[in-house]
C-alpha positions in Angstrom: 107.4 75.4 106.3 104.2 77.5 105.3 106.8 80.1 103.9 109.0 78.0 102.0 106.2 76.5 100.2 104.8 79.9 99.0 107.7 80.9 97.4 108.3 76.7 95.9 105.1 77.1 94.3 104.8 80.2 93.3 108.4 79.8 91.5 107.8 76.4 90.3 104.7 77.6 88.6 106.8 80.1 87.2 109.4 78.0 85.4 107.0 75.6 84.1 105.6 79.1 82.4 102.3 79.5 83.7 100.8 83.0 83.9 101.9 85.2 86.6 98.7 85.8 88.1 98.2 82.0 88.6 101.5 81.4 89.9 100.7 83.7 92.4 97.3 82.3 92.5 98.9 78.8 93.2 101.1 80.2 95.6 98.3 81.9 97.6 96.4 77.9 98.0 99.3 75.7 98.7 99.5 76.4 102.2 96.0 76.6 102.4 95.4 73.3 101.2 98.4 71.5 102.1 99.3 72.7 105.5 95.9 74.6 107.0 98.2 78.1 107.0 97.9 81.0 105.5 94.3 82.0 106.2 91.4 80.5 104.2 89.8 80.5 101.0 87.0 83.1 102.5 90.0 85.3 103.4 91.9 85.0 100.6 89.2 86.4 98.2 88.0 88.8 100.7 91.9 90.1 99.5 91.4 90.0 96.1 88.3 91.5 96.1 89.6 94.8 98.1 92.9 94.7 96.1 90.7 95.1 92.8 88.6 97.6 94.8 90.7 100.6 94.8 90.5 104.2 93.5 93.7 104.9 92.2 94.1 101.4 89.9 91.3 103.0 87.7 94.0 105.4 87.0 95.6 102.2 85.2 93.0 101.5 82.4 92.5 105.2 81.5 96.4 105.7 80.5 96.1 102.8 78.9 92.9 103.9 77.0 93.9 107.6 76.4 97.4 106.3 75.0 95.7 104.2 72.6 93.4 107.2 71.5 96.5 109.7 71.4 98.5 106.5 69.4 95.2 106.5 67.0 94.8 109.5 66.9 98.2 110.4 65.3 99.9 112.3 67.8 102.8 110.3 68.0 103.4 111.7 63.8 102.7 115.3 65.0 105.4 115.3 68.0 108.3 113.4 65.9 107.9 116.3 63.1 108.1 118.9 65.7 111.1 118.1 66.6 112.8 116.7 63.6 112.2 120.1 62.6 114.9 121.4 64.8 117.5 118.2 65.0 117.0 116.6 61.9 119.8 117.8 60.2 122.5 116.8 62.5 124.3 113.6 62.6 122.1 110.9 64.2 119.6 113.6 64.5 116.4 111.7 63.3 117.0 108.9 65.5 117.5 111.6 68.1 114.0 113.0 67.4 112.3 109.6 67.9 114.3 109.7 71.0 112.7 113.0 71.9 109.3 111.9 70.8 109.4 108.6 72.9 110.3 111.2 76.0 107.1 113.1 75.7 104.7 110.3 74.4 106.0 108.6 77.8 104.4 111.6 79.8 101.1 111.1 77.9 100.4 107.7 77.8 102.3 106.3 80.8 103.0 102.7 79.1 106.4 101.2 77.6 104.2 99.5 74.7 102.5 102.0 74.0 104.8 103.9 73.7 106.8 102.0 71.7 103.9 100.5 69.5 102.7 104.6 68.9 105.9 105.7 67.9 107.5 102.1 66.6 104.3 101.7 64.2 105.3 105.5 62.1 109.0 105.7 62.7 110.5 102.4 61.8 109.2 102.6 58.3 110.2 106.2 58.2 113.7 105.4 59.3 113.8 102.2 57.2 112.9 104.6 54.0 115.7 106.9 55.2 118.5 104.2 54.9 118.6 103.2 58.9 118.8 99.1 59.5 115.4 97.6 60.1 117.0 96.0 63.0 118.8 98.2 64.2 115.6 101.0 63.5 113.5 98.6 65.9 115.7 98.6 68.7 116.3 101.7 69.2 112.5 102.5 69.5 112.2 99.2 71.5 114.5 100.8 73.9 113.1 104.6 74.0 109.8 103.1 74.1 110.5 102.2 77.7 111.1 105.2 79.0 107.5 105.8 79.2 107.3 103.6 82.1 109.9 106.0 83.8 108.7 109.5 83.0 105.7 110.4 84.6 102.6 109.7 84.6 104.1 106.1 85.3 101.1 103.6 85.4 104.1 101.0 86.7 104.7 104.0 89.2 101.1 103.8 90.0 101.1 99.9 90.8 104.3 100.0 92.8 102.1 103.6 95.1 99.4 100.9 95.6 101.8 97.9 96.3 103.8 100.4 98.9 101.8 102.8 99.9 104.3 105.5 98.6 103.6 108.5 97.1 102.5 108.7 93.3 103.3 111.9 93.9 106.9 111.3 95.2 106.9 108.7 92.4 106.5 110.3 89.6 108.8 113.4 90.6 111.6 110.9 91.0 111.4 109.4 87.5 111.8 113.0 85.6 115.6 113.1 86.0 116.6 109.8 85.7 113.9 109.3 82.2 115.7 112.7 80.8 119.2 111.3 81.8 118.8 107.9 80.0 117.0 109.8 77.1 120.2 112.1 77.0 122.6 109.1 76.8 120.7 107.2 74.2 120.8 110.4 72.2 124.7 110.4 72.7 124.9 107.1 71.7 122.7 107.5 68.4 124.9 110.2 67.2 128.1 108.1 67.9 126.7 105.4 65.9 125.4 107.4 63.0 128.9 109.4 62.7 130.9 106.0 62.7 128.3 103.7 60.6 127.3 106.5 58.2 124.1 108.1 57.2 122.3 108.7 53.7 122.7 112.8 54.4 121.0 113.4 50.7 118.0 111.8 51.8 117.6 112.6 55.2 118.1 117.0 53.8 116.0 115.9 51.4 113.0 114.6 53.7 114.2 117.9 56.2 113.3 120.2 53.7 110.2 119.2 53.0 109.6 119.1 57.0 111.6 122.8 56.9 108.9 124.1 54.2 105.7 123.8 55.8 107.3 126.5 58.2 108.0 126.3 61.9 104.8 128.4 63.0 102.7 126.3 61.0 104.4 123.1 62.6 104.4 124.2 66.0 100.3 125.2 65.8 99.8 121.8 64.1 101.8 120.3 67.4 100.8 122.4 69.9 97.7 120.6 71.4 100.2 117.3 71.4 102.7 118.9 73.7 100.3 121.1 75.7 99.3 117.1 76.9 102.1 116.6 79.4 102.1 120.1 80.7 98.6 119.9 81.8 98.6 116.3 82.9 101.8 116.9 85.3 101.7 120.4 86.0 97.9 119.2 87.2 99.5 116.9 89.4 102.2 118.5 90.9 100.4 121.8 91.0 97.7 119.9 93.4 94.6 120.4 90.8 94.0 117.5 90.7 95.4 113.9 91.8 96.8 111.0 89.4 94.2 109.0 89.2 91.9 112.0 88.2 95.2 113.0 86.1 94.3 110.3 83.6 90.6 111.1 83.4 91.7 114.0 82.1 94.3 112.3 79.6 91.2 110.5 78.0 89.3 113.8 77.6 91.8 115.6 76.2 92.7 112.7 73.9 89.2 112.2 72.8 88.8 116.2 71.9 92.1 116.8 70.4 91.9 113.7 68.1 88.1 114.2 67.4 87.5 117.9 66.9 91.0 119.6 66.3 93.0 117.0 64.8 89.9 115.6 63.1 92.1 111.9 62.8 89.5 110.1 64.4 85.6 109.8 64.5 82.9 108.5 67.4 82.6 105.2 66.2 86.1 104.7 66.3 86.0 105.1 70.2 84.2 101.4 70.9 87.2 99.6 69.0 89.8 101.7 71.5 87.7 100.7 74.4 87.5 97.2 73.9 91.7 97.1 73.1 92.2 99.1 76.4 90.1 96.7 78.1 91.8 93.6 76.5 94.9 95.4 77.2 94.0 95.8 81.2 92.4 92.6 81.7 95.3 90.1 82.7 96.3 93.3 84.3 93.4 94.0 86.8 93.9 90.1 87.5 97.3 89.9 88.6 96.6 93.2 90.8 94.0 91.7 92.2 96.2 88.5 93.3 98.8 90.6 94.0 97.3 92.1 97.0 95.8 88.3 98.2 99.2 86.9 98.0 101.2 89.6 99.7 99.1 88.8 102.6 99.3 84.9 102.5 102.9 85.8 102.5 102.4 87.7 105.8 100.6 85.5 107.2 103.0 83.2 106.5 105.8 85.2 107.8 107.1 84.8 104.6 108.3 88.4 104.7 109.4 88.8 107.3 111.6 85.3 107.0 113.4 86.8 104.0 114.0 90.4 105.8 115.5 87.9 108.7 117.8 86.1 106.2 119.2 89.5 104.2 119.8 90.9 107.4 122.2 88.5 108.7 124.6 87.5 105.8 124.4 91.3 104.5 125.9 93.8 106.2 127.5 96.4 103.5 124.9 98.9 102.0 125.8 98.4 98.6 125.9 94.3 99.0 122.5 94.8 100.5 120.9 96.9 97.6 122.2 94.3 95.5 120.3 91.8 97.4 117.0 93.3 96.8 117.3 94.0 93.6 117.9 90.2 92.5 114.9 89.5 95.2 112.5 92.2 93.8 
């Protein structure tokens, strides 16, 4: 009964559009107040604070801050110019350059929304000026920005690692091939779409000629520090030089040094608004993470997880069906 009540209250709260953090709170306290099960309020508060008092969780706000600084520092534009130099002239080359930029920026920010915002704010107006449909351009970047949560480092991977105990490094490594594969198929789609719908080749070639005029050497040196960032972050993690949490800290300092002293695209006074923006982004997420731990403990104490596990293993025996049901449950 307590397990049913937890799920019922949680899902009912979500159904009436309450924030997921509040829904977790209501689901957690319902069996305590109504059935006197699932522990007590003191335990619930302890579990909540223990969920927030976690060193790996520091990676989340730090990656968010690093992504904000890099976006404002114009790193996404430098990445786009570099990739556009090589693929801009082929059919669908400009959209392919956008997708490649999202792949690399995702390896810097660890966030889908940050990748979409940083790349989209620059690339959507540019693509529209070249004759691409505005809605299609926005849709392409919105989907490609999602690569930011697959290509490591990934904020959702860090959160999943905290919740399940799985190695963050292994999760990062597991995201490399799927991220590249998705990006590759998106580029194939972009090329096919542009071949079918057509492009303003004269206008595109004019823009690409301007880019070519800068020269590969100058363009490479201009984008070198942006391209080096994911190499430092991922190389440091996989070589054992630092942990994913430390890598997030490295990404922040790297973003500040590159944007402030090399590209000189921001000033010291800009850092305060960047910090405020990061805190606003992370504040709601931190609330959810803290109560997610408490909610999980309540599920265990009311034996809700065991009930779900028993129901699934009793009624579904095929491996493919079992995995499908787990996806639906999650």
